[in-house]
N, C-alpha and C positions, 0 to 999 in steps of 0.2 A: 977544436974538432969535436963534432957531435957524434956520439956512438949510439947506434940503433940496436936495441936488444930484440931478438926474435926467439919465441918459445915454440918448441915442437908441438904440433897438433892444434895450434891456434891460428885463426884466420884474421886477417885485418878486417874489422867491421866496416872500414871505409871502402873496401873493395867493391866494385860493381856487382859481382856475383852474390856477395853476401847480402847486400842491400835488397836485391831482387828476392832472395829467399825469405828475408824478413817481411817484405811487403806481401809475398804470397801467403805467409803464415798468418799475417794480420787479417788478410781477406778471408782466409779459412775460418779463423776464430770469429770474425764478424758474422759469417754465414751460420756458424753453429749457434752463436748467441741469438741470432734472429729466429732460427728453428726452435731453440729452447724457449724463447719468449712466446712463440706460437703454441708450443706444447703446454706451457704454463697457462696461457690464456684459455686454451681448450679445456684443460683440467679444471681451471677455475670456473669455467662455464658449466662443466659437468657437475662440479661440486655444488654450484648454485642451483642447478636443475635438481640434483639429488636432495638438496636442502628444501627446495620448493615442494618436491614430491613428498618428502617426509612431513613437511608442514601440512600439505594437502591431505595426506593420509591421517595425520594426527587430528586435523579438523573433522574429517569424516568419523573417525573413531570416537572423538569427544562428543560429536553430535548424535551418535547412534543411540536410539532409545533403549536398546538392549545392552546388557552387560558384556563388555569385551575385555578379556583378561588373558594374561600369560601366566602359566603355572609350571613350576619345575617338576621333575620326576617325583620328588618326595612330597609334593603338595604345597610348596612355598609359593606365595603370590609374588610375581615379579612385576606385574603392571596391571592397572585396572582403570577403565574410563569412568567419567563422572556418573553415568547411569548405574554402573555397578557399585560405585561408592554409595549412591543413594539407597540401593537395595540392601546393603549391609549396614546402612545408617552411620556412615562416617563422612567427614567433610573433605579431607585431603588424602591424596594418593599415598603420601608418606605414612599415613596412619595404618595402612594395610600392607604396604610392600615389606616383605620379610616375614609377615605372619603366615601361619599355616592355614590352608583352606579348611582343614578339619576342625579349626576353632569355631567356625560358624555352621558347619555342616551337621545335620541330624546324625546322631550316632548310628542309627539303624541303616544309614546310607553310606557309611564309611567304606565298607567292603566293596560295594558296587562302584564307588568313585575311584577307589584305589585300582580296581581292575580296569576302569576306563583309562586312567593315566598310563597303565602298563600297555594297553592297546595303542595309545597315541605314540608312545616312545618306541613301539615295535612297528610304527608306520601305518597304523590303521585309524580311521575316523570312527567316532562313536556318538550315539545319541543316548541321552540319559535323563531321567527325572529324579529329583532329590529335594529334600527340604533343608532350609537354612533358618537360623535365628539371628537377627541383626543385633548390633551392639546395644540397641535400645530395647531389645526383647521382642521385636515384631517377628512373627513366624511367617514364612513364605514358602510356597511350593514353586520349584524352578524346573525348567526344561532346558537342557544345554546340548549344543552340537560342538564337539571338540575334534581338532585335527592336529596332526604333527606339524610343528614349525621347524623348518630345516635352515641350516646356515649355508654359506656359499660352497661348502664342501659336501653338502647333501646329508650332513649329520643332523639328527633331531636334537635340538637343544631346549625346546619348550613345547608345552601344549597350548595351542591357541583355541580359546573357547568363546562362543557367542551364546549367551544365556538369556532366556526370556522368563519374566515373572508370569506364571500361569495360575497364580492363587485364585483370581476371580474365575478363570475358566474351570479350575478344579472344583471351586465352590458351586459354580453353575451346574457342573456335571453331577455333583453329589445331590444338589437340589433336584435336578432332573431325574436322577435315579430314585430319590425318595418319592417324587411325584409319580413316577412310573409304577413303583411298588404300591403306592396308595391307590393309583388308578386300577391296577390289577386287583387289589383287594375290593375296590368298589365294584369292578366288573364281576368278580367272583360272588360278592354279596348279592348284586342285582341278578346274577344268573340263578343263584339259589332261590331268591324271591320269585323270579320268573318261573322257575321249575315248580315251586310250590303253588304259584298262581295257576300255572297250566294244569297241575295235578288237580287243583280245586275245580278248574273249569271242566276238566275231563270227568270229574266226579259229578259235577252239575249236569253235564251233557249226558252222562250215563244215567243219572236219575231221571232226566227228562226223557231219554230214550226208553227207560223202563216204564215211565208213565205212559208214553205212547204205546209201548209194547203191551202193557196191561189193558189199556183201552181197546186196542186192536184185538187182543186175545179174547177179551169179553165179547166183542162184536163177532169175531169169527166163530167162537164156540156157541153163541146163542142159536145160530141157524141149525147146526147139526143136533144140538141138544133139543131144540124145538121139534125137529124131525123125529128124534128118538122118542120124545114124549108122545107125539101123535101116533107113531108106529106102535108104541107099547099099548096105548089106549085102544088102537085098532085091533091089536092082537088079542086083547082081553075081550073085545066085543065080537070078534070074528067067530062065525059059527062053522065055517068050512075050514078044513085043514090047509088047502093051498094058500088061502089068504093069511093064515097064521104064519105059515112058512115064509111068505114074502115079507110080511111085517117084521119077522125076526131077522131076515136077511138084510132088510133096510137098517134095522138097529145095529147089526153087526158092521155094516159098511160105514155108518156114521160114527160108530165107536172107533173104527180104524182111522177115520178122518180126524177125529178129535185127538187120537194118539199121535198122528203125523204132525198136527198143529203144535201140540205140546213139545214133541221132540225137536221141531224146528225152532221153537222159542228157546228151548234149553241150549241148543247149539249156538243160536244167535247171542245169547247172554253169557255164554261160557267165556272166561277170560284167560284161562290157563292154556298153554300150548299143548298140542297132542304129541304122542310119540311118533317119530319119523325115522325112515330108513331109506336106503337107495332103491329107486324105482325106475321102471321103464314106462315112460309116458305113452309109448306106442301100445304096450300091452293093456294099459288101463283104458286107452281110447277104444281099442278093439272090444274089450269086455263090455264097456258102456254101450257101444253100438249094438253088440249082440243082445244084450238084455233089453234094450228099448225096441229093437226090431221085432222081438217076439210079441210085443203088445199091439202091433199095428201092421196092416198089410196095405195101408193107404198111400204110403210114400215110398220113394226110391232112395235107398241108402248107397252112398259111395264112400269108400275108405281110401284115403291117400296119405300113406305113412312114409316119412323120410327114413332112409336106412341108417344114416349116420347120426341119429339123434342122441345127444349126451344124456346120461342118467341124471335124475333129479333127486333131491332129498324130500321125502314127504310121507304122508299117511295114505296108504292105498285106498282104504275105505272112504275117507273124506274126499279125496280127489275124484274117485269114481262117482261118488254121490253128486259132486259138482257137475261132472260131465253128463251124467244121466239127467239131472235137472235141466241142463241147457239143451240137451237133445229133445227132452219131452216138450220144452217150450217151443223148439223149432217144429216139432210134429204138430203141436196145437195151432201154430201160426201158418202151417202149410195147407194147401188145398189137396184134394185127392190126386194121387200120382205126382205130387210135387217132389222136388229133388233136395236131399240133405247130404252135405259133404262133411265128413269128419276127417280132418287132415292134420298132419304134424309137419314141422319144418324147423330148420336151424336158423336163428337170426343172431349173428355175432357169436357169442358164447352161450346164448340162451336157447332153451328148448321151448318151442311154441306149439300150441294146439289151437286149431280153429274149428268152429262149428258154423257152417254157412247154410242158410235156407233161402228159398225163393218165395217166401210167404208174403203175408200182408204188410210186413214192415212195421216201423214204429215212428210216431210223430216226434218232433223236437221236444215237446213237453214230456212225452213218455220216456225219451232217452234221458232227460235231465233228472227224472224221478225214479228211474228204473231200480236203483239200489236202495231207495228208501224203504224201511220196513213197512209192510202192510199196503204198499202201493201195488195195485194190480189192475190190469185192463180186462180181467175175466171175473168180475164180481159175481155175475150170475152163473158162472160155470164152475164154481167151487174153488176159485183161486184164493190163496191166502195172502199173497204179496210178500211171502217170506223167502221164497226160493232164491231170488237173486241177491237179497241181503245176506242170507246165510252163505251162499256161494262166494260172495265178495269177501266175507269175513274169513272163510276157509283159505281162499287164495292168498289173502294178505298175510295170514298166519304162516303160510308157506314161503313168504318172501317174494311172492309173485304179484303180477298185475292182471286185471281183467278189464277189457275194453269192449265197448259196443259201437258198432257202426251200422246204420240202418237207413233205408229210404222207403217211405210209404209206398206200398204196392210193388216193391222190388226186392224185398227180403232183408234179412239181418245177418250180420257176421259178428260172432263173439270170439275174441282173441284172448287166449291165456298165455302168459309168458312167465317162465320159471328160470331162475338163475341156476348155473351149474353147482354141483355139490361143493366145490372148493371155495365158492364165494357166498354161500348161503349164510345169512346173518339174521337170526330170529329177532 
């Protein structure tokens, strides 16, 4: 008789229910294994892709012509591409990994480089120039851009720097700077030579002008001196008192004329500026009109003065002499009962005075030579040709300009322009 032993808690493996449970468990395990194989396959693909990406990145870095390196906070070199190895004159990366960047860095740049590393590990990017000396003694000037390199947790664990060799560029800049300085020296030298040449030219022109002045002065003085001589002889030979008086009066008038000629020459040749102060151009124009009006009753004077005329800096006697001379020229060019207008106006910031007449006018040739010394259209009427030349010199000495506009048969306009006091530059 066979005895069957049964143990509490145990099931018969041959029972249908237990077999079904085991089969379900096997199917579940097979499903999990399949899923696991898929996960492994996917991760293997990601690893391969990551490896490819790393290899691709490594290829780019190794082919980069600039130095690409990783540096720790204390300046230890962690990695460097072939271009960087060539710059510091070593053959293998193992020769520099673990070395301090300060071993090749110029000592004067240590502090700035240390500060740039501090900025990188604080999360900031930096651009810096520094010098290095390679293992074989070659000195180079470098420019680097460094940025913080973070791990997957966002922590900065290295400084990533891309560095370019700017030795040639720096040398070119220094050469350019030396060339610029040399060029500036040349320009300064040439400027001084030009100034000396211009001064010599001015002296030569001055001497030529003085020669012309002397010739013209002799010519101008010959006429009144000849008259003086004849009048003196006539006075000696005259038997009646009225003839003697007239001869002496002619002598006196011609002496005055000689004096005017000499004074005009002195004013023309004078080179030093005169004393100047603030003036009212309106007052001077009115005085000049009043003084010349007394000498003639043949013309009609009009005064047209602007109320808002700014003051000018000048010598009252000299400017009044200019205006009197210009008004006398206008009187001599005008016919009986002709009209002369003395006016002032404001043009921008400048004070302007105009003398307009309706007289005979001037030809183009006369306008071109009007300011030449001893040029005159009134040779037979006692003209010296010095009035406009002297007037031009006085106005120029006052920082002003004098312009002529004329039409034959229609009159002449002379325009004087003076800068305001605050912009006067002698």
